[in-house]
C-alpha positions in Angstrom: -24.4 -8.1 29.5 -25.2 -6.3 32.5 -23.3 -3.2 33.7 -22.4 -5.2 36.8 -20.9 -8.1 34.6 -19.0 -5.4 32.4 -17.4 -3.6 35.6 -16.6 -7.1 36.8 -14.6 -7.6 33.3 -13.2 -4.5 33.4 -11.8 -4.6 36.9 -10.2 -8.4 36.0 -8.8 -7.0 33.0 -7.2 -3.9 34.9 -5.7 -6.5 37.2 -4.3 -8.3 34.6 -2.8 -5.6 32.7 -1.4 -4.4 35.8 0.6 -7.6 36.4 1.6 -7.9 32.7 2.9 -4.2 33.1 4.9 -5.1 36.3 6.4 -7.9 34.5 7.4 -6.1 31.6 9.0 -3.4 34.2 10.9 -5.8 36.3 12.4 -7.8 33.3 13.2 -4.8 30.9 12.4 -1.6 32.3 9.5 -0.9 29.7 6.0 -0.2 29.6 3.1 -2.3 28.1 2.7 0.4 25.7 6.5 0.2 24.8 6.0 -3.7 24.0 2.8 -2.9 22.0 4.5 -0.3 20.0 7.6 -2.5 19.0 5.2 -5.0 18.4 3.1 -3.3 15.8 6.3 -1.9 14.4 7.8 -5.2 13.9 4.3 -6.4 12.3 4.2 -3.3 10.0 5.7 -3.7 6.3 9.3 -3.3 6.3 9.5 -3.0 10.2 8.6 0.8 9.8 5.4 3.0 11.2 4.9 6.7 10.3 5.0 8.0 14.2 1.3 9.6 13.9 0.1 5.8 12.4 1.6 4.1 15.3 -0.4 6.7 17.4 -3.4 5.7 15.8 -2.7 2.0 16.1 -2.2 2.3 19.9 -4.8 4.9 20.3 -2.8 7.3 22.1 -2.0 10.9 21.4 1.2 11.8 19.4 2.9 13.0 22.6 2.8 9.8 24.1 4.8 8.8 21.3 7.2 11.4 21.4 7.6 10.4 24.8 8.3 6.9 24.0 10.9 7.1 21.2 13.7 8.2 23.3 13.5 5.1 25.5 13.5 2.6 22.6 16.2 4.5 20.8 18.5 4.5 24.0 17.9 0.7 24.0 18.6 0.3 20.7 15.7 -1.2 19.8 14.2 1.5 17.5 14.8 4.6 15.6 13.5 7.5 13.7 14.0 8.0 10.1 12.5 11.2 8.3 9.9 10.7 5.8 11.8 11.1 2.2 8.5 12.4 0.9 8.2 15.4 3.0 11.0 15.8 5.6 8.5 16.7 8.5 6.6 13.1 9.2 8.9 10.5 10.6 8.9 7.3 10.9 9.8 4.1 13.9 12.0 2.1 12.5 12.7 -1.2 14.7 16.0 -2.8 14.7 16.9 -6.6 15.2 17.8 -5.6 18.9 14.1 -4.7 18.8 12.8 -7.7 17.2 14.6 -9.8 19.7 13.4 -7.8 22.8 9.7 -8.0 21.6 10.2 -11.6 21.3 11.8 -11.9 24.7 8.9 -9.6 26.1 6.1 -12.1 24.5 7.6 -15.1 26.3 7.3 -13.3 29.7 3.9 -12.1 28.8 2.8 -15.4 28.0 4.5 -17.2 31.0 2.7 -14.1 33.4 -0.8 -15.1 31.5 -0.4 -18.8 31.8 0.0 -18.1 35.8 -2.8 -19.6 37.7 -6.1 -17.7 37.0 -6.3 -16.8 41.1 -2.9 -15.3 40.6 -4.1 -13.1 37.9 -7.6 -11.9 39.3 
């Protein structure tokens, strides 16, 4: 792959991500990162992840997770739970409402991705 090919692919991906983000914002008022977080926590054992693990999984810094949690909590999609081992660490725990929202968001994203290729480029 040449640098030109890579740049073209990178630009195409950015356009697709922009459409996906717009679909989530329009339908749910949430970002693609919020969706990725809900999906990651839903897939985790017992539906919970330490916040620092979630940051690592999403490849973002801890402050991004700290800012995201109030949005998810205010919608009832997730809540924070203290780590019983040390009371310093915290977990993000998904709720049933969060699982349902994550599934609904996946459907919107799938529909957006199934739009004709010309609309995504």
